[in-house]
N, C-alpha and C positions, 0 to 999 in steps of 0.2 A: 142696196143694203150696205151699211158700214159695219165692218168687223175689226175691232181693236185686237191686238195680241201682244203678249209680253212673256217674259221668262224670269224665273227667280230660283235661287237656292235658299238654304236656311238663313244665311246672313241677310238676305234681302226680303225675307217673307213679310216682316212688319210693314215695309214700304209698299210692297205690291198689294198688301191688304188695304192700305190707305188708298191706293190707286183704284182698286176695284170698287171700294165703297164710294169714293167720290164720283166715279163714273156713273154709278147707279143713280145718283142724284142729279148730276150736271149734264150727263150724256145718256139719258135713260133709253133712247131708242137704238143705241149701238150695242151690237153683240160683242162678246169678249171671250177670246180663247187664251187661257193661261197655261203655261208649261212650268211645272215644278220639278227641279232636278234633285233626285235622291231624297224625297220628302215623304212623310207618312200620309195615309189616306185621310186622317182627321183634318189636314189642312185643305185637302180637296173639298171636303164636305163643308168646311167653314166658308170658303170663298163662294161656293155655289149657293150657300144659304144667304150670303150678303147680297149677291146680285143674281137675280133669276135668269139673266141672259148670259151668264158666265159658264163656260165649259172648261173644265180643268183636266189636264192630262199630266200624269206623273211619269217622268222619264228616269229610268234606272241606268246609271252609267258608273263605270269604274275608272278612276283617274289615278295616275302615278303620284301626283302632287297637286297642291292647291292652284298653282299657276296654270297647269294644263286645264283644270276645271274652269278657271276664269276665262281662259282663251276659248274654251268650248262654248261657254255661256255667251260670250261676246259675238262669236261668229255664227251661232245657231240661227240668228234671225235670217241670214241669207238663204238658208235651206228652207226655213219655215215659210218664206214668201212663196216658194215653189209648191210646197206641200199644200198650203192653204189655197193658193190659186187653182190648183188642180181640183180641189174639193169644192171650192166656192168660186167658179169661174166668173160670175157676174158681180161679185161683191167688191166694194172698195175696201182694201186692207190697209190698216195703219199700225205699224210697229210703234210701241211706246215703251221706253225704258222703265224698268220696274220702280226705280226711285223717282217717279213723277207723281203729281197729284193735280186733279182738276180743282180749279179755284172758283169758277163761275160757269154759268150756262154756256154750253158749247155749240149753240146754233151757228155762230159765225165760223167756228171750226168746221162744222158739218158742211157749210156752204163752200168753204175752201176745198175740202176733201173732194167734193163732187165736181169741182171745176177743172180738174187736171188729171193727168196720167201718173205723174211722179212729182213729189214735193219733198224738200228737205230744207232745213235752215242753213243758209250759207255762212261759212266762216270767211271765205274769200271767193265771191262768185266768179270773178275774172279768171282766177286760177283753178276753179272747179273744186274747191275744198268745202266740205260740209260737216256738220255734226250728225251723227247717226242716231241720236236719242229719239227722234220722231221721224218716221219715214212713211210717206203716203204712196200707195200703189193702186192705180185704177185698173179696170178690167183689160185695158189695151196695153198694159205695161209689161206683159209677160216676157218679151224678149230682153228688156232691160234687166229684169230680175233673174232670168236664166243666165245672163252674162255675169251678173254680180255673183251669183251662187257658184258659177264655174270658176271664177277667179279666186274666190275664197277657198274652194276645194283644191285648186292647184297649189295653194300655199299652206294648206292645213297642217303640214308636218313641221312648219317653222315655229309654231307656238309663240307667235308675236302678238302681244296684246292689241296692237293697232292694225293688224292685218285686215280685218273687215272694214275698218275705216278707210284705209288706203285703197282697197278694192272698190269701195263705193265711189270714191273720188275718180278712180280710173274709169269705172263704168260710165259715169256721167260725162267725162271728157270725150269718151269714144262715141256715145250715143245721144248726146244732148240735142242734136239736130233732127233726131228721128222720133222724139217724144214730145208730148204736150207737157212741158215742165213749167212749174211755177215755184218761185222761191217761197219757202214757208215763213210767214211773218213771225217775228220774235214772240208775239203774245201766245203763240201755240207751241212754243218750245223755249220757255222763259227761264233762263239760267240766272237771271238777275233778281228774280222773285219780286217783280214789280206789281203795283196795284192794278195795272192793266192786264196782267197775265191771265190767260184762260187756263193754260196748262203749265204749271211750274215743273221744271226738271232740275236735277242736280247730279253731281258726280262725286264718287268717293266717300259718301257718307257712311256706308256700311263697312267700309274698310278702314275707317278712322283717319281719313285725310285731314290734315291740319291747314290745308291751303285756303279753305274758304270758311266763311261764317255761315253756318247752317241754322242759326237760331230761328229765323222766321219760318224756314221750311219745316223744321222739326216741330214747331208749334202746330202747324197745319196737319202734319202726320199724326200727332197725338190726338187731334180732334176725331180722327177716324179709327183709331186702334180698337176702341170698344164699341164701334158701331154695330148695330144689329138691325136687320130688316124689319 
């Protein structure tokens, strides 16, 4: 069984709604666990009504400032891999950033997920640098993600936005020879919003980043905003 999971706060809700809706059409046999940080029950009900295989959990947390909340949201995936692996030991788990959207049938993605223990899209494979927007975990990858989670926890008080990214890279370099790793093809983590992309992802759209042109991506998100099952 394949289980996608993701997390969002209020800023990212419209994007995760598009992700959940698009998954219901293009990846209908995948289950989906969603974590909403400090949000109301109505959003839980809305997402579960859009995708019948979606389970939503609301997390209540107190943060001193927005930066600490963002760091929490970024690093939470490391712990969720362990929580979900303990709950679903035989599932293939796939973290997907909230600001992603499925663009077409995901059968090829499913085939890739089932073929390996760990998969991420390389930024520089020789140096062991990856994007953390989409991370695949097979049932035999528990030690990899225990290590990843431990490294994140060791640095959790630093409140560095990139800590989880650095710890993911560190874990790969340390354990790459002990896992069945396959690089994630670009079409399954497509930051270029190409016509070939199965899963588009983006960065900074909810926080108003001016570094990228989000026009194509936002048009796709808008298609799903008013989607109803």
